C-alpha positions in Angstrom: 13.7 4.8 9.2 12.5 1.5 7.7 11.3 -1.4 9.8 14.0 -3.7 10.9 14.0 -7.3 9.7 12.7 -8.6 13.1 9.9 -6.0 12.9 8.9 -7.2 9.4 9.0 -10.8 10.5 6.9 -10.0 13.6 4.4 -8.0 11.5 4.0 -11.0 9.1 3.6 -13.4 12.0 1.0 -11.2 13.6 -0.9 -10.9 10.3 -1.0 -14.7 10.0 -2.1 -15.1 13.6 -4.9 -12.5 13.1 -6.0 -14.1 9.9 -5.2 -10.9 8.0 -2.1 -11.9 6.0 -3.7 -11.2 2.7 -5.2 -7.9 4.0 -1.8 -6.3 5.0 -2.0 -4.0 1.9 -5.2 -2.5 3.3 -3.4 -1.5 6.4 -0.4 -0.2 4.5 -2.7 2.1 2.5 -3.7 3.9 5.7 -0.1 5.0 6.4 -0.2 8.1 4.3 2.0 6.8 1.6 4.9 5.9 3.9 4.6 2.2 3.0 4.8 2.9 -0.8 8.2 2.0 -2.2 9.5 0.8 -5.6 6.0 1.0 -7.1 4.2 -1.0 -4.4 3.0 -1.1 -0.8 5.6 -3.0 1.3 6.9 -3.4 4.8 10.4 -2.7 3.5 9.6 1.0 2.6 12.2 3.3 4.0 9.5 5.8 5.2 8.0 3.4 7.7 8.6 4.3 11.4 8.4 2.6 14.7 5.2 4.4 15.3 3.8 2.9 12.1 4.9 -0.6 13.3 3.1 -0.1 16.6 0.0 1.2 14.9 0.1 -1.7 12.4 0.4 -4.3 15.2 -2.4 -2.6 17.2 -4.7 -2.7 14.2 -4.0 -6.4 13.8 -4.6 -7.0 17.5 -7.9 -5.2 17.4 -9.1 -7.2 14.4 -8.0 -10.5 15.9 -9.6 -9.8 19.3 -6.7 -11.5 21.1 -3.0 -11.0 21.8 -0.4 -11.6 19.0 3.2 -12.8 18.9 3.1 -14.0 22.5 1.9 -10.7 23.9 -1.4 -10.4 25.9 -4.4 -8.7 24.4 -4.0 -4.9 24.6 -0.2 -4.9 24.5 0.1 -3.4 21.0 -2.7 -1.0 21.6 -1.0 0.4 24.7 2.4 0.4 22.9 0.9 2.5 20.1 -0.6 5.0 22.6 2.4 5.2 24.8 4.7 5.5 21.9 3.0 8.8 20.9 3.5 10.2 24.3 7.1 9.1 24.4 7.9 10.7 21.1 6.2 14.0 22.2 8.1 13.9 25.5 11.4 13.3 23.7 10.7 16.2 21.3 9.7 18.6 24.1 12.8 17.6 26.1 15.0 18.3 23.1 13.5 21.7 22.4 13.6 22.6 26.1 17.3 21.8 26.2 18.0 23.9 23.1 16.1 26.9 24.5 17.7 26.5 27.9 21.1 26.3 26.3 20.6 29.7 24.6 18.5 31.5 27.1 18.7 29.6 30.4 16.5 27.0 32.1 14.3 29.6 33.8 13.3 31.0 30.4 12.5 27.5 29.0 10.4 26.7 32.0 8.6 30.1 31.7 7.8 29.4 28.0 6.3 26.0 29.0 4.4 27.5 31.9 2.8 30.1 29.5 1.8 27.2 27.2 0.2 24.9 29.9 -0.3 27.0 33.1 1.4 26.2 36.4 4.4 24.1 35.6 7.1 22.7 37.8 9.6 22.0 35.0 8.9 18.2 34.9 7.6 17.2 31.4 6.8 13.7 32.8 3.6 15.2 34.4 2.2 16.5 31.1 -0.3 14.7 28.9 -0.1 14.6 25.1 -2.1 17.8 24.5 0.0 19.7 27.0 3.2 18.4 25.4 2.0 19.5 22.0 1.4 23.1 23.4 4.9 23.1 25.0 6.5 21.9 21.7 4.7 24.6 19.7 5.7 27.3 22.2 9.4 26.2 22.4 9.5 25.8 18.6 8.3 29.4 18.2 11.0 30.6 20.5 13.6 28.8 18.5 12.2 30.2 15.2 12.4 33.7 16.7 15.9 33.1 17.8 16.9 36.7 17.1 15.1 38.0 20.2 17.2 39.0 23.1 14.6 39.3 25.9 15.4 37.4 29.0 11.9 36.3 30.0 8.9 35.1 28.0 6.8 38.1 29.3 9.5 40.5 28.4 9.6 39.0 24.9 5.9 39.5 24.6 6.2 43.1 25.8 8.9 43.8 23.2 6.8 42.3 20.4 
């Protein structure tokens, strides 16, 4: 998903406020090619994501040493960090729902518990590393969708 027009305007404004307007290309180069479009680095590239926008703004905020675009200092850095957790949480929730739909909620909770230890079924209490482990475990279950075991331990015993 490309950045929206308001995001592009805000990024340009923040770059001006940070005194880095002419250095935007240096930041775009760090986005693994997602900012490359039509032969140049640009904020209109279709591969840019909201996470890229938050990262870009956080980098400008760090270099400026003060808040940007009317936000207090640290706002964009927190947004970039929290955005990562939110994306992981959304992905884990989606996978858990898909596993629960096919095998039941108890199975999905069991898979998560094997990935992170004692687990009450609430993804909100997990940190990023734990969410990544849950995502990996649930993804593996979905990839091995042909199994018919009713519990994660039974699935291991059958393997």
